[in-house]
N, CA, C and O atoms as a GROMACS GRO file, in nm:
protein
  328
    1MET      N    1  -2.264   1.333  -4.202
    1MET     CA    2  -2.170   1.299  -4.290
    1MET      C    3  -2.079   1.197  -4.256
    1MET      O    4  -2.005   1.212  -4.159
    2PRO      N    5  -2.074   1.100  -4.322
    2PRO     CA    6  -1.986   0.999  -4.265
    2PRO      C    7  -1.835   1.020  -4.275
    2PRO      O    8  -1.791   1.108  -4.349
    3ARG      N    9  -1.762   0.949  -4.209
    3ARG     CA   10  -1.599   0.981  -4.217
    3ARG      C   11  -1.559   0.989  -4.359
    3ARG      O   12  -1.589   0.898  -4.436
    4PRO      N   13  -1.490   1.100  -4.399
    4PRO     CA   14  -1.425   1.092  -4.524
    4PRO      C   15  -1.320   0.987  -4.551
    4PRO      O   16  -1.235   0.954  -4.469
    5ASP      N   17  -1.335   0.937  -4.674
    5ASP     CA   18  -1.250   0.814  -4.716
    5ASP      C   19  -1.093   0.864  -4.699
    5ASP      O   20  -1.005   0.784  -4.668
    6ASP      N   21  -1.071   0.983  -4.718
    6ASP     CA   22  -0.922   1.057  -4.729
    6ASP      C   23  -0.873   1.100  -4.581
    6ASP      O   24  -0.761   1.149  -4.568
    7PHE      N   25  -0.952   1.082  -4.478
    7PHE     CA   26  -0.928   1.106  -4.356
    7PHE      C   27  -0.763   1.057  -4.300
    7PHE      O   28  -0.731   0.938  -4.300
    8ASN      N   29  -0.683   1.148  -4.262
    8ASN     CA   30  -0.545   1.097  -4.217
    8ASN      C   31  -0.527   1.128  -4.079
    8ASN      O   32  -0.517   1.246  -4.044
    9VAL      N   33  -0.522   1.019  -3.982
    9VAL     CA   34  -0.504   1.058  -3.840
    9VAL      C   35  -0.371   1.134  -3.824
    9VAL      O   36  -0.365   1.230  -3.749
   10GLN      N   37  -0.269   1.094  -3.890
   10GLN     CA   38  -0.136   1.164  -3.890
   10GLN      C   39  -0.167   1.310  -3.902
   10GLN      O   40  -0.133   1.384  -3.809
   11GLU      N   41  -0.230   1.361  -4.008
   11GLU     CA   42  -0.257   1.505  -4.021
   11GLU      C   43  -0.319   1.576  -3.900
   11GLU      O   44  -0.294   1.693  -3.869
   12LEU      N   45  -0.409   1.485  -3.827
   12LEU     CA   46  -0.479   1.538  -3.722
   12LEU      C   47  -0.391   1.552  -3.617
   12LEU      O   48  -0.397   1.658  -3.554
   13ILE      N   49  -0.295   1.453  -3.578
   13ILE     CA   50  -0.179   1.456  -3.480
   13ILE      C   51  -0.103   1.584  -3.496
   13ILE      O   52  -0.077   1.658  -3.401
   14GLN      N   53  -0.070   1.606  -3.619
   14GLN     CA   54   0.032   1.716  -3.652
   14GLN      C   55  -0.050   1.838  -3.629
   14GLN      O   56   0.005   1.924  -3.560
   15ALA      N   57  -0.168   1.865  -3.671
   15ALA     CA   58  -0.241   1.986  -3.651
   15ALA      C   59  -0.269   2.014  -3.498
   15ALA      O   60  -0.289   2.129  -3.458
   16LEU      N   61  -0.271   1.910  -3.420
   16LEU     CA   62  -0.296   1.930  -3.278
   16LEU      C   63  -0.173   1.951  -3.194
   16LEU      O   64  -0.185   2.020  -3.093
   17GLN      N   65  -0.050   1.896  -3.227
   17GLN     CA   66   0.050   1.904  -3.156
   17GLN      C   67   0.104   2.047  -3.147
   17GLN      O   68   0.122   2.119  -3.246
   18GLY      N   69   0.130   2.083  -3.019
   18GLY     CA   70   0.179   2.225  -2.993
   18GLY      C   71   0.081   2.317  -2.988
   18GLY      O   72   0.119   2.434  -2.988
   19THR      N   73  -0.057   2.292  -2.984
   19THR     CA   74  -0.173   2.377  -2.968
   19THR      C   75  -0.253   2.339  -2.847
   19THR      O   76  -0.237   2.232  -2.788
   20CYS      N   77  -0.352   2.444  -2.809
   20CYS     CA   78  -0.454   2.406  -2.705
   20CYS      C   79  -0.594   2.404  -2.766
   20CYS      O   80  -0.690   2.445  -2.701
   21THR      N   81  -0.605   2.353  -2.904
   21THR     CA   82  -0.711   2.337  -2.956
   21THR      C   83  -0.776   2.215  -2.930
   21THR      O   84  -0.711   2.133  -2.864
   22THR      N   85  -0.898   2.183  -2.968
   22THR     CA   86  -0.969   2.057  -2.952
   22THR      C   87  -0.961   1.988  -3.070
   22THR      O   88  -0.945   2.048  -3.176
   23ILE      N   89  -0.974   1.835  -3.062
   23ILE     CA   90  -0.979   1.764  -3.178
   23ILE      C   91  -1.088   1.793  -3.275
   23ILE      O   92  -1.063   1.788  -3.396
   24ASP      N   93  -1.204   1.823  -3.234
   24ASP     CA   94  -1.309   1.861  -3.315
   24ASP      C   95  -1.269   1.974  -3.406
   24ASP      O   96  -1.310   1.975  -3.522
   25GLU      N   97  -1.187   2.074  -3.358
   25GLU     CA   98  -1.153   2.173  -3.458
   25GLU      C   99  -1.091   2.153  -3.552
   25GLU      O  100  -1.085   2.240  -3.638
   26HIS      N  101  -1.029   2.040  -3.567
   26HIS     CA  102  -0.938   1.992  -3.660
   26HIS      C  103  -0.981   1.872  -3.739
   26HIS      O  104  -0.900   1.814  -3.811
   27LEU      N  105  -1.110   1.831  -3.727
   27LEU     CA  106  -1.178   1.718  -3.805
   27LEU      C  107  -1.210   1.798  -3.917
   27LEU      O  108  -1.213   1.921  -3.919
   28PRO      N  109  -1.239   1.701  -4.037
   28PRO     CA  110  -1.299   1.747  -4.160
   28PRO      C  111  -1.452   1.793  -4.109
   28PRO      O  112  -1.507   1.736  -4.015
   29GLU      N  113  -1.507   1.891  -4.175
   29GLU     CA  114  -1.624   1.952  -4.184
   29GLU      C  115  -1.753   1.821  -4.192
   29GLU      O  116  -1.763   1.739  -4.284
   30GLY      N  117  -1.833   1.829  -4.085
   30GLY     CA  118  -1.920   1.719  -4.056
   30GLY      C  119  -1.884   1.613  -3.984
   30GLY      O  120  -1.970   1.538  -3.939
   31MET      N  121  -1.758   1.595  -3.963
   31MET     CA  122  -1.678   1.459  -3.884
   31MET      C  123  -1.694   1.493  -3.741
   31MET      O  124  -1.676   1.609  -3.706
   32THR      N  125  -1.725   1.407  -3.659
   32THR     CA  126  -1.704   1.428  -3.516
   32THR      C  127  -1.632   1.328  -3.456
   32THR      O  128  -1.603   1.224  -3.515
   33TRP      N  129  -1.597   1.354  -3.328
   33TRP     CA  130  -1.506   1.282  -3.250
   33TRP      C  131  -1.546   1.138  -3.235
   33TRP      O  132  -1.460   1.051  -3.226
   34ASP      N  133  -1.688   1.109  -3.233
   34ASP     CA  134  -1.732   0.977  -3.244
   34ASP      C  135  -1.695   0.882  -3.342
   34ASP      O  136  -1.689   0.761  -3.325
   35GLU      N  137  -1.663   0.957  -3.470
   35GLU     CA  138  -1.628   0.872  -3.587
   35GLU      C  139  -1.482   0.836  -3.595
   35GLU      O  140  -1.436   0.769  -3.687
   36LEU      N  141  -1.411   0.885  -3.493
   36LEU     CA  142  -1.262   0.842  -3.478
   36LEU      C  143  -1.272   0.698  -3.448
   36LEU      O  144  -1.364   0.658  -3.376
   37THR      N  145  -1.179   0.610  -3.502
   37THR     CA  146  -1.183   0.452  -3.480
   37THR      C  147  -1.085   0.436  -3.353
   37THR      O  148  -1.013   0.524  -3.308
   38LYS      N  149  -1.098   0.299  -3.303
   38LYS     CA  150  -1.001   0.268  -3.184
   38LYS      C  151  -0.853   0.295  -3.245
   38LYS      O  152  -0.768   0.349  -3.175
   39ASP      N  153  -0.828   0.261  -3.359
   39ASP     CA  154  -0.694   0.275  -3.423
   39ASP      C  155  -0.666   0.422  -3.432
   39ASP      O  156  -0.554   0.458  -3.398
   40ASP      N  157  -0.737   0.497  -3.467
   40ASP     CA  158  -0.724   0.632  -3.458
   40ASP      C  159  -0.675   0.714  -3.323
   40ASP      O  160  -0.590   0.803  -3.315
   41HIS      N  161  -0.759   0.652  -3.215
   41HIS     CA  162  -0.736   0.692  -3.070
   41HIS      C  163  -0.586   0.645  -3.030
   41HIS      O  164  -0.501   0.712  -2.973
   42ALA      N  165  -0.578   0.514  -3.075
   42ALA     CA  166  -0.432   0.458  -3.041
   42ALA      C  167  -0.332   0.535  -3.109
   42ALA      O  168  -0.230   0.564  -3.046
   43ALA      N  169  -0.346   0.572  -3.226
   43ALA     CA  170  -0.241   0.642  -3.286
   43ALA      C  171  -0.194   0.801  -3.212
   43ALA      O  172  -0.082   0.849  -3.194
   44ILE      N  173  -0.327   0.852  -3.180
   44ILE     CA  174  -0.313   0.982  -3.103
   44ILE      C  175  -0.249   0.966  -2.988
   44ILE      O  176  -0.152   1.038  -2.963
   45ASP      N  177  -0.293   0.870  -2.899
   45ASP     CA  178  -0.233   0.817  -2.772
   45ASP      C  179  -0.089   0.790  -2.778
   45ASP      O  180  -0.016   0.825  -2.687
   46ASN      N  181  -0.044   0.727  -2.886
   46ASN     CA  182   0.091   0.700  -2.900
   46ASN      C  183   0.182   0.795  -2.932
   46ASN      O  184   0.302   0.770  -2.920
   47GLU      N  185   0.139   0.913  -2.975
   47GLU     CA  186   0.209   1.023  -3.032
   47GLU      C  187   0.208   1.146  -2.940
   47GLU      O  188   0.310   1.208  -2.910
   48ILE      N  189   0.086   1.178  -2.897
   48ILE     CA  190   0.062   1.315  -2.831
   48ILE      C  191  -0.034   1.290  -2.713
   48ILE      O  192  -0.099   1.186  -2.711
   49PHE      N  193  -0.044   1.380  -2.617
   49PHE     CA  194  -0.126   1.377  -2.511
   49PHE      C  195  -0.162   1.523  -2.476
   49PHE      O  196  -0.090   1.618  -2.504
   50LEU      N  197  -0.287   1.532  -2.407
   50LEU     CA  198  -0.330   1.661  -2.361
   50LEU      C  199  -0.303   1.690  -2.225
   50LEU      O  200  -0.361   1.624  -2.139
   51CYS      N  201  -0.215   1.787  -2.191
   51CYS     CA  202  -0.165   1.820  -2.074
   51CYS      C  203  -0.264   1.855  -1.975
   51CYS      O  204  -0.335   1.949  -2.009
   52ASP      N  205  -0.288   1.803  -1.859
   52ASP     CA  206  -0.408   1.838  -1.763
   52ASP      C  207  -0.384   1.978  -1.704
   52ASP      O  208  -0.480   2.046  -1.667
   53GLU      N  209  -0.243   2.027  -1.694
   53GLU     CA  210  -0.223   2.152  -1.636
   53GLU      C  211  -0.235   2.271  -1.743
   53GLU      O  212  -0.310   2.366  -1.725
   54CYS      N  213  -0.167   2.258  -1.839
   54CYS     CA  214  -0.153   2.367  -1.934
   54CYS      C  215  -0.267   2.364  -2.048
   54CYS      O  216  -0.299   2.469  -2.102
   55GLY      N  217  -0.326   2.248  -2.083
   55GLY     CA  218  -0.403   2.216  -2.182
   55GLY      C  219  -0.355   2.234  -2.342
   55GLY      O  220  -0.423   2.265  -2.440
   56TRP      N  221  -0.226   2.206  -2.333
   56TRP     CA  222  -0.143   2.195  -2.468
   56TRP      C  223  -0.134   2.036  -2.496
   56TRP      O  224  -0.138   1.947  -2.411
   57TRP      N  225  -0.121   2.024  -2.623
   57TRP     CA  226  -0.102   1.902  -2.696
   57TRP      C  227   0.032   1.873  -2.703
   57TRP      O  228   0.093   1.930  -2.793
   58CYS      N  229   0.103   1.787  -2.619
   58CYS     CA  230   0.240   1.760  -2.638
   58CYS      C  231   0.274   1.624  -2.688
   58CYS      O  232   0.188   1.539  -2.712
   59GLU      N  233   0.420   1.602  -2.706
   59GLU     CA  234   0.452   1.489  -2.759
   59GLU      C  235   0.464   1.385  -2.643
   59GLU      O  236   0.507   1.428  -2.536
   60VAL      N  237   0.434   1.269  -2.652
   60VAL     CA  238   0.447   1.169  -2.545
   60VAL      C  239   0.574   1.176  -2.460
   60VAL      O  240   0.572   1.157  -2.339
   61CYS      N  241   0.691   1.204  -2.536
   61CYS     CA  242   0.811   1.194  -2.484
   61CYS      C  243   0.820   1.315  -2.393
   61CYS      O  244   0.919   1.322  -2.320
   62GLU      N  245   0.717   1.423  -2.388
   62GLU     CA  246   0.746   1.530  -2.303
   62GLU      C  247   0.646   1.510  -2.160
   62GLU      O  248   0.633   1.594  -2.072
   63MET      N  249   0.590   1.392  -2.164
   63MET     CA  250   0.506   1.347  -2.037
   63MET      C  251   0.609   1.324  -1.924
   63MET      O  252   0.716   1.266  -1.940
   64ASN      N  253   0.564   1.376  -1.809
   64ASN     CA  254   0.646   1.370  -1.685
   64ASN      C  255   0.659   1.221  -1.652
   64ASN      O  256   0.588   1.134  -1.702
   65ASP      N  257   0.762   1.199  -1.557
   65ASP     CA  258   0.805   1.059  -1.528
   65ASP      C  259   0.712   0.980  -1.446
   65ASP      O  260   0.735   0.860  -1.430
   66THR      N  261   0.589   1.047  -1.382
   66THR     CA  262   0.504   0.986  -1.306
   66THR      C  263   0.394   0.902  -1.392
   66THR      O  264   0.325   0.811  -1.347
   67GLY      N  265   0.393   0.955  -1.534
   67GLY     CA  266   0.287   0.884  -1.616
   67GLY      C  267   0.147   0.955  -1.629
   67GLY      O  268   0.058   0.919  -1.706
   68ASP      N  269   0.140   1.071  -1.534
   68ASP     CA  270   0.027   1.155  -1.533
   68ASP      C  271   0.025   1.224  -1.664
   68ASP      O  272   0.132   1.240  -1.725
   69HIS      N  273  -0.087   1.265  -1.713
   69HIS     CA  274  -0.085   1.352  -1.833
   69HIS      C  275  -0.054   1.502  -1.789
   69HIS      O  276  -0.132   1.595  -1.808
   70ILE      N  277   0.058   1.512  -1.733
   70ILE     CA  278   0.147   1.650  -1.727
   70ILE      C  279   0.269   1.670  -1.792
   70ILE      O  280   0.368   1.604  -1.760
   71CYS      N  281   0.273   1.753  -1.878
   71CYS     CA  282   0.410   1.783  -1.952
   71CYS      C  283   0.517   1.812  -1.852
   71CYS      O  284   0.496   1.850  -1.737
   72ASN      N  285   0.646   1.790  -1.910
   72ASN     CA  286   0.750   1.828  -1.820
   72ASN      C  287   0.762   1.975  -1.782
   72ASN      O  288   0.794   2.002  -1.666
   73ASP      N  289   0.742   2.064  -1.861
   73ASP     CA  290   0.709   2.214  -1.831
   73ASP      C  291   0.646   2.235  -1.727
   73ASP      O  292   0.695   2.295  -1.631
   74CYS      N  293   0.511   2.183  -1.730
   74CYS     CA  294   0.427   2.212  -1.595
   74CYS      C  295   0.472   2.120  -1.479
   74CYS      O  296   0.452   2.163  -1.366
   75ASN      N  297   0.527   2.005  -1.493
   75ASN     CA  298   0.565   1.935  -1.394
   75ASN      C  299   0.676   2.022  -1.328
   75ASN      O  300   0.662   2.042  -1.208
   76ASP      N  301   0.776   2.072  -1.384
   76ASP     CA  302   0.893   2.144  -1.328
   76ASP      C  303   0.834   2.282  -1.269
   76ASP      O  304   0.888   2.333  -1.171
   77GLU      N  305   0.732   2.337  -1.326
   77GLU     CA  306   0.672   2.461  -1.292
   77GLU      C  307   0.586   2.446  -1.162
   77GLU      O  308   0.599   2.522  -1.066
   78PHE      N  309   0.504   2.351  -1.167
   78PHE     CA  310   0.400   2.332  -1.047
   78PHE      C  311   0.426   2.217  -0.967
   78PHE      O  312   0.374   2.208  -0.856
   79GLY      N  313   0.506   2.123  -1.015
   79GLY     CA  314   0.516   1.993  -0.940
   79GLY      C  315   0.602   2.007  -0.811
   79GLY      O  316   0.669   2.108  -0.786
   80ASP      N  317   0.595   1.902  -0.736
   80ASP     CA  318   0.658   1.908  -0.602
   80ASP      C  319   0.821   1.922  -0.615
   80ASP      O  320   0.888   1.843  -0.683
   81GLU      N  321   0.863   2.005  -0.560
   81GLU     CA  322   1.004   2.030  -0.560
   81GLU      C  323   1.071   1.959  -0.437
   81GLU      O  324   1.020   1.968  -0.326
   82ASP      N  325   1.174   1.896  -0.458
   82ASP     CA  326   1.259   1.810  -0.352
   82ASP      C  327   1.354   1.896  -0.289
   82ASP      O  328   1.431   1.851  -0.203
   0.00000   0.00000   0.00000
């Protein structure tokens, strides 16, 4: 099944944010991750990221200062303490 004409990447971003689900779980039936465009990937990357520690989708503003894909909560809990 080709990409639906009414696919909205912003709806995908909203569905993912604050969850630990996969992108595929939120795509329309029959659509796969491979059918996301470069623009879709850019939109996702500009708004949310998947934390490498806890596996939750977080807003980009919640990314730790090192630029790693680790949220501030995990960085505070598991990061190096000065």
